[in-house]
mmCIF file of the C-alpha atoms, coordinates in Angstrom:
data_MODEL
# 
_entry.id   MODEL 
# 
loop_
_atom_site.group_PDB 
_atom_site.id 
_atom_site.type_symbol 
_atom_site.label_atom_id 
_atom_site.label_alt_id 
_atom_site.label_comp_id 
_atom_site.label_asym_id 
_atom_site.label_entity_id 
_atom_site.label_seq_id 
_atom_site.pdbx_PDB_ins_code 
_atom_site.Cartn_x 
_atom_site.Cartn_y 
_atom_site.Cartn_z 
_atom_site.occupancy 
_atom_site.B_iso_or_equiv 
_atom_site.pdbx_formal_charge 
_atom_site.auth_seq_id 
_atom_site.auth_comp_id 
_atom_site.auth_asym_id 
_atom_site.auth_atom_id 
_atom_site.pdbx_PDB_model_num 
ATOM 1   C CA . MET A 1 1   ? 0.064   0.002  0.039   1.00 0.00 ? 1   MET A CA 1 
ATOM 2   C CA . PHE A 1 2   ? 2.900   2.347  0.794   1.00 0.00 ? 2   PHE A CA 1 
ATOM 3   C CA . PHE A 1 3   ? 4.531   2.211  -2.565  1.00 0.00 ? 3   PHE A CA 1 
ATOM 4   C CA . ALA A 1 4   ? 1.209   1.999  -4.484  1.00 0.00 ? 4   ALA A CA 1 
ATOM 5   C CA . GLY A 1 5   ? 0.061   5.209  -2.774  1.00 0.00 ? 5   GLY A CA 1 
ATOM 6   C CA . ILE A 1 6   ? 3.360   6.981  -3.605  1.00 0.00 ? 6   ILE A CA 1 
ATOM 7   C CA . GLY A 1 7   ? 3.277   5.806  -7.206  1.00 0.00 ? 7   GLY A CA 1 
ATOM 8   C CA . LEU A 1 8   ? -0.267  6.825  -7.675  1.00 0.00 ? 8   LEU A CA 1 
ATOM 9   C CA . ALA A 1 9   ? 0.315   10.311 -6.137  1.00 0.00 ? 9   ALA A CA 1 
ATOM 10  C CA . LEU A 1 10  ? 3.473   10.788 -8.320  1.00 0.00 ? 10  LEU A CA 1 
ATOM 11  C CA . ILE A 1 11  ? 1.542   9.919  -11.563 1.00 0.00 ? 11  ILE A CA 1 
ATOM 12  C CA . ILE A 1 12  ? -1.402  12.150 -10.663 1.00 0.00 ? 12  ILE A CA 1 
ATOM 13  C CA . ALA A 1 13  ? 0.766   15.056 -9.571  1.00 0.00 ? 13  ALA A CA 1 
ATOM 14  C CA . PHE A 1 14  ? 2.879   14.683 -12.824 1.00 0.00 ? 14  PHE A CA 1 
ATOM 15  C CA . ILE A 1 15  ? -0.089  14.781 -15.115 1.00 0.00 ? 15  ILE A CA 1 
ATOM 16  C CA . LEU A 1 16  ? -1.859  17.644 -13.259 1.00 0.00 ? 16  LEU A CA 1 
ATOM 17  C CA . THR A 1 17  ? 1.426   19.729 -13.168 1.00 0.00 ? 17  THR A CA 1 
ATOM 18  C CA . LEU A 1 18  ? 1.793   19.295 -16.881 1.00 0.00 ? 18  LEU A CA 1 
ATOM 19  C CA . ILE A 1 19  ? -1.872  20.352 -17.440 1.00 0.00 ? 19  ILE A CA 1 
ATOM 20  C CA . VAL A 1 20  ? -1.689  23.430 -15.086 1.00 0.00 ? 20  VAL A CA 1 
ATOM 21  C CA . GLY A 1 21  ? 1.804   24.387 -16.194 1.00 0.00 ? 21  GLY A CA 1 
ATOM 22  C CA . ARG A 1 22  ? 0.988   24.116 -19.869 1.00 0.00 ? 22  ARG A CA 1 
ATOM 23  C CA . GLY A 1 23  ? -2.321  25.832 -19.442 1.00 0.00 ? 23  GLY A CA 1 
ATOM 24  C CA . PHE A 1 24  ? -0.705  28.766 -17.688 1.00 0.00 ? 24  PHE A CA 1 
ATOM 25  C CA . LYS A 1 25  ? 2.494   29.340 -19.685 1.00 0.00 ? 25  LYS A CA 1 
ATOM 26  C CA . GLN A 1 26  ? 3.755   31.860 -17.121 1.00 0.00 ? 26  GLN A CA 1 
ATOM 27  C CA . PHE A 1 27  ? 5.582   29.184 -14.980 1.00 0.00 ? 27  PHE A CA 1 
ATOM 28  C CA . ALA A 1 28  ? 9.325   28.945 -14.856 1.00 0.00 ? 28  ALA A CA 1 
ATOM 29  C CA . TYR A 1 29  ? 10.823  25.466 -14.312 1.00 0.00 ? 29  TYR A CA 1 
ATOM 30  C CA . ALA A 1 30  ? 11.421  26.270 -10.562 1.00 0.00 ? 30  ALA A CA 1 
ATOM 31  C CA . ASP A 1 31  ? 7.746   27.146 -10.171 1.00 0.00 ? 31  ASP A CA 1 
ATOM 32  C CA . LEU A 1 32  ? 6.743   23.904 -11.843 1.00 0.00 ? 32  LEU A CA 1 
ATOM 33  C CA . LEU A 1 33  ? 8.851   21.946 -9.367  1.00 0.00 ? 33  LEU A CA 1 
ATOM 34  C CA . GLY A 1 34  ? 7.193   23.694 -6.407  1.00 0.00 ? 34  GLY A CA 1 
ATOM 35  C CA . LEU A 1 35  ? 3.782   23.161 -7.938  1.00 0.00 ? 35  LEU A CA 1 
ATOM 36  C CA . PHE A 1 36  ? 4.585   19.447 -8.482  1.00 0.00 ? 36  PHE A CA 1 
ATOM 37  C CA . PHE A 1 37  ? 5.705   18.985 -4.813  1.00 0.00 ? 37  PHE A CA 1 
ATOM 38  C CA . VAL A 1 38  ? 2.523   20.717 -3.470  1.00 0.00 ? 38  VAL A CA 1 
ATOM 39  C CA . ILE A 1 39  ? 0.205   18.611 -5.722  1.00 0.00 ? 39  ILE A CA 1 
ATOM 40  C CA . PHE A 1 40  ? 2.111   15.399 -4.955  1.00 0.00 ? 40  PHE A CA 1 
ATOM 41  C CA . LEU A 1 41  ? 2.226   15.863 -1.231  1.00 0.00 ? 41  LEU A CA 1 
ATOM 42  C CA . ALA A 1 42  ? -1.335  17.132 -1.058  1.00 0.00 ? 42  ALA A CA 1 
ATOM 43  C CA . THR A 1 43  ? -2.552  14.155 -3.193  1.00 0.00 ? 43  THR A CA 1 
ATOM 44  C CA . TRP A 1 44  ? -0.595  11.592 -1.075  1.00 0.00 ? 44  TRP A CA 1 
ATOM 45  C CA . ALA A 1 45  ? -1.710  13.177 2.231   1.00 0.00 ? 45  ALA A CA 1 
ATOM 46  C CA . GLY A 1 46  ? -5.414  13.274 1.091   1.00 0.00 ? 46  GLY A CA 1 
ATOM 47  C CA . GLY A 1 47  ? -5.153  9.734  -0.012  1.00 0.00 ? 47  GLY A CA 1 
ATOM 48  C CA . LEU A 1 48  ? -3.801  8.738  3.395   1.00 0.00 ? 48  LEU A CA 1 
ATOM 49  C CA . TRP A 1 49  ? -6.247  10.812 5.491   1.00 0.00 ? 49  TRP A CA 1 
ATOM 50  C CA . ILE A 1 50  ? -9.543  10.632 3.648   1.00 0.00 ? 50  ILE A CA 1 
ATOM 51  C CA . GLN A 1 51  ? -11.787 7.567  4.007   1.00 0.00 ? 51  GLN A CA 1 
ATOM 52  C CA . PRO A 1 52  ? -11.447 5.400  0.936   1.00 0.00 ? 52  PRO A CA 1 
ATOM 53  C CA . VAL A 1 53  ? -14.300 5.632  -1.529  1.00 0.00 ? 53  VAL A CA 1 
ATOM 54  C CA . GLY A 1 54  ? -14.796 3.633  -4.692  1.00 0.00 ? 54  GLY A CA 1 
ATOM 55  C CA . PRO A 1 55  ? -12.970 0.706  -6.106  1.00 0.00 ? 55  PRO A CA 1 
ATOM 56  C CA . VAL A 1 56  ? -9.773  -0.531 -4.401  1.00 0.00 ? 56  VAL A CA 1 
ATOM 57  C CA . MET A 1 57  ? -6.790  -1.759 -6.275  1.00 0.00 ? 57  MET A CA 1 
ATOM 58  C CA . TRP A 1 58  ? -3.426  -2.779 -4.575  1.00 0.00 ? 58  TRP A CA 1 
ATOM 59  C CA . GLY A 1 59  ? -4.868  -1.630 -1.241  1.00 0.00 ? 59  GLY A CA 1 
ATOM 60  C CA . ILE A 1 60  ? -5.553  1.968  -2.260  1.00 0.00 ? 60  ILE A CA 1 
ATOM 61  C CA . SER A 1 61  ? -8.617  3.811  -3.584  1.00 0.00 ? 61  SER A CA 1 
ATOM 62  C CA . PHE A 1 62  ? -7.930  5.623  -6.829  1.00 0.00 ? 62  PHE A CA 1 
ATOM 63  C CA . THR A 1 63  ? -10.944 7.915  -6.539  1.00 0.00 ? 63  THR A CA 1 
ATOM 64  C CA . VAL A 1 64  ? -9.718  9.678  -3.414  1.00 0.00 ? 64  VAL A CA 1 
ATOM 65  C CA . PHE A 1 65  ? -6.202  10.401 -4.852  1.00 0.00 ? 65  PHE A CA 1 
ATOM 66  C CA . ILE A 1 66  ? -7.609  11.711 -8.168  1.00 0.00 ? 66  ILE A CA 1 
ATOM 67  C CA . VAL A 1 67  ? -10.247 13.944 -6.505  1.00 0.00 ? 67  VAL A CA 1 
ATOM 68  C CA . VAL A 1 68  ? -7.802  15.390 -3.946  1.00 0.00 ? 68  VAL A CA 1 
ATOM 69  C CA . GLY A 1 69  ? -5.087  15.943 -6.727  1.00 0.00 ? 69  GLY A CA 1 
ATOM 70  C CA . VAL A 1 70  ? -7.652  17.774 -9.004  1.00 0.00 ? 70  VAL A CA 1 
ATOM 71  C CA . LEU A 1 71  ? -8.954  19.926 -6.183  1.00 0.00 ? 71  LEU A CA 1 
ATOM 72  C CA . VAL A 1 72  ? -5.552  20.991 -5.225  1.00 0.00 ? 72  VAL A CA 1 
ATOM 73  C CA . ALA A 1 73  ? -4.604  21.724 -8.877  1.00 0.00 ? 73  ALA A CA 1 
ATOM 74  C CA . LEU A 1 74  ? -7.815  23.812 -9.285  1.00 0.00 ? 74  LEU A CA 1 
ATOM 75  C CA . LEU A 1 75  ? -7.066  25.713 -6.140  1.00 0.00 ? 75  LEU A CA 1 
ATOM 76  C CA . VAL A 1 76  ? -3.623  26.578 -7.278  1.00 0.00 ? 76  VAL A CA 1 
ATOM 77  C CA . ALA A 1 77  ? -4.861  27.437 -10.706 1.00 0.00 ? 77  ALA A CA 1 
ATOM 78  C CA . ALA A 1 78  ? -7.516  29.685 -9.246  1.00 0.00 ? 78  ALA A CA 1 
ATOM 79  C CA . THR A 1 79  ? -4.857  31.624 -7.210  1.00 0.00 ? 79  THR A CA 1 
ATOM 80  C CA . LEU A 1 80  ? -2.622  32.304 -10.137 1.00 0.00 ? 80  LEU A CA 1 
ATOM 81  C CA . PRO A 1 81  ? -2.345  35.962 -11.188 1.00 0.00 ? 81  PRO A CA 1 
ATOM 82  C CA . THR A 1 82  ? -3.665  36.976 -14.530 1.00 0.00 ? 82  THR A CA 1 
ATOM 83  C CA . PRO A 1 83  ? -1.147  38.339 -16.951 1.00 0.00 ? 83  PRO A CA 1 
ATOM 84  C CA . ARG A 1 84  ? -1.218  42.153 -16.946 1.00 0.00 ? 84  ARG A CA 1 
ATOM 85  C CA . HIS A 1 85  ? -0.928  44.154 -20.104 1.00 0.00 ? 85  HIS A CA 1 
ATOM 86  C CA . ARG A 1 86  ? 1.757   46.805 -20.153 1.00 0.00 ? 86  ARG A CA 1 
ATOM 87  C CA . THR A 1 87  ? 0.577   50.370 -20.078 1.00 0.00 ? 87  THR A CA 1 
ATOM 88  C CA . ALA A 1 88  ? 2.371   53.535 -21.063 1.00 0.00 ? 88  ALA A CA 1 
ATOM 89  C CA . HIS A 1 89  ? 2.245   54.815 -17.514 1.00 0.00 ? 89  HIS A CA 1 
ATOM 90  C CA . PRO A 1 90  ? 2.967   52.219 -14.922 1.00 0.00 ? 90  PRO A CA 1 
ATOM 91  C CA . PRO A 1 91  ? 1.333   52.603 -11.501 1.00 0.00 ? 91  PRO A CA 1 
ATOM 92  C CA . ALA A 1 92  ? 3.182   54.424 -8.786  1.00 0.00 ? 92  ALA A CA 1 
ATOM 93  C CA . THR A 1 93  ? 3.087   51.497 -6.364  1.00 0.00 ? 93  THR A CA 1 
ATOM 94  C CA . GLY A 1 94  ? 4.230   47.953 -6.987  1.00 0.00 ? 94  GLY A CA 1 
ATOM 95  C CA . GLY A 1 95  ? 7.840   48.591 -7.821  1.00 0.00 ? 95  GLY A CA 1 
ATOM 96  C CA . PRO A 1 96  ? 10.684  46.085 -7.815  1.00 0.00 ? 96  PRO A CA 1 
ATOM 97  C CA . ILE A 1 97  ? 10.928  46.129 -4.002  1.00 0.00 ? 97  ILE A CA 1 
ATOM 98  C CA . ASP A 1 98  ? 7.275   45.135 -3.490  1.00 0.00 ? 98  ASP A CA 1 
ATOM 99  C CA . ARG A 1 99  ? 7.747   42.299 -6.088  1.00 0.00 ? 99  ARG A CA 1 
ATOM 100 C CA . VAL A 1 100 ? 10.745  40.970 -4.246  1.00 0.00 ? 100 VAL A CA 1 
ATOM 101 C CA . HIS A 1 101 ? 8.885   40.965 -0.926  1.00 0.00 ? 101 HIS A CA 1 
ATOM 102 C CA . THR A 1 102 ? 5.798   39.349 -2.542  1.00 0.00 ? 102 THR A CA 1 
ATOM 103 C CA . GLU A 1 103 ? 7.892   36.574 -4.150  1.00 0.00 ? 103 GLU A CA 1 
ATOM 104 C CA . SER A 1 104 ? 9.855   35.843 -0.920  1.00 0.00 ? 104 SER A CA 1 
ATOM 105 C CA . PHE A 1 105 ? 6.589   35.699 1.041   1.00 0.00 ? 105 PHE A CA 1 
ATOM 106 C CA . LEU A 1 106 ? 5.178   33.219 -1.496  1.00 0.00 ? 106 LEU A CA 1 
ATOM 107 C CA . ASN A 1 107 ? 8.296   31.121 -1.392  1.00 0.00 ? 107 ASN A CA 1 
ATOM 108 C CA . VAL A 1 108 ? 8.177   30.920 2.445   1.00 0.00 ? 108 VAL A CA 1 
ATOM 109 C CA . PHE A 1 109 ? 4.458   30.144 2.252   1.00 0.00 ? 109 PHE A CA 1 
ATOM 110 C CA . VAL A 1 110 ? 5.042   27.287 -0.131  1.00 0.00 ? 110 VAL A CA 1 
ATOM 111 C CA . ILE A 1 111 ? 7.761   25.899 1.992   1.00 0.00 ? 111 ILE A CA 1 
ATOM 112 C CA . ILE A 1 112 ? 5.463   25.999 5.054   1.00 0.00 ? 112 ILE A CA 1 
ATOM 113 C CA . ILE A 1 113 ? 2.735   24.229 3.107   1.00 0.00 ? 113 ILE A CA 1 
ATOM 114 C CA . ILE A 1 114 ? 5.209   21.455 1.912   1.00 0.00 ? 114 ILE A CA 1 
ATOM 115 C CA . LEU A 1 115 ? 6.529   21.011 5.437   1.00 0.00 ? 115 LEU A CA 1 
ATOM 116 C CA . THR A 1 116 ? 2.989   20.731 6.912   1.00 0.00 ? 116 THR A CA 1 
ATOM 117 C CA . LEU A 1 117 ? 2.088   18.257 4.266   1.00 0.00 ? 117 LEU A CA 1 
ATOM 118 C CA . ILE A 1 118 ? 5.155   16.135 5.020   1.00 0.00 ? 118 ILE A CA 1 
ATOM 119 C CA . ALA A 1 119 ? 4.377   16.262 8.770   1.00 0.00 ? 119 ALA A CA 1 
ATOM 120 C CA . ALA A 1 120 ? 0.768   15.104 8.045   1.00 0.00 ? 120 ALA A CA 1 
ATOM 121 C CA . ILE A 1 121 ? 1.975   12.288 5.933   1.00 0.00 ? 121 ILE A CA 1 
ATOM 122 C CA . VAL A 1 122 ? 4.643   11.073 8.445   1.00 0.00 ? 122 VAL A CA 1 
ATOM 123 C CA . TYR A 1 123 ? 2.110   11.296 11.384  1.00 0.00 ? 123 TYR A CA 1 
ATOM 124 C CA . ARG A 1 124 ? -0.448  9.340  9.434   1.00 0.00 ? 124 ARG A CA 1 
ATOM 125 C CA . LEU A 1 125 ? 2.126   6.645  8.451   1.00 0.00 ? 125 LEU A CA 1 
ATOM 126 C CA . ILE A 1 126 ? 3.302   6.275  11.973  1.00 0.00 ? 126 ILE A CA 1 
ATOM 127 C CA . ARG A 1 127 ? -0.077  6.247  13.598  1.00 0.00 ? 127 ARG A CA 1 
ATOM 128 C CA . VAL A 1 128 ? -1.501  3.619  11.158  1.00 0.00 ? 128 VAL A CA 1 
ATOM 129 C CA . GLY A 1 129 ? 1.696   1.617  10.584  1.00 0.00 ? 129 GLY A CA 1 
# 
């Protein structure tokens, strides 16, 4: 069950990262790696924590993993900024300093999410195993 869950979460995360990353062409490769880890860990954690529903193969329920992966990918896609059109007169606020602070905050936020998901996975595996 352990390796089947990891494998299924990897496959789902890879497919959803390709779909979201290709659909929103504004991602850099480093952003895609972070997106992949968030979707992968959330899918795996959701598959471990949510009550299995639907058909079971190799000791895991595919339905739960797929639903959690799609929901996380949709959440990430919904929070993406829309591309802005350049204007002749840029606004007075939002200079390079603000962009650096925003990007560093988002990096820290993603790291906190990843660490929290890892803690949830480890806790569930220790508690059940």
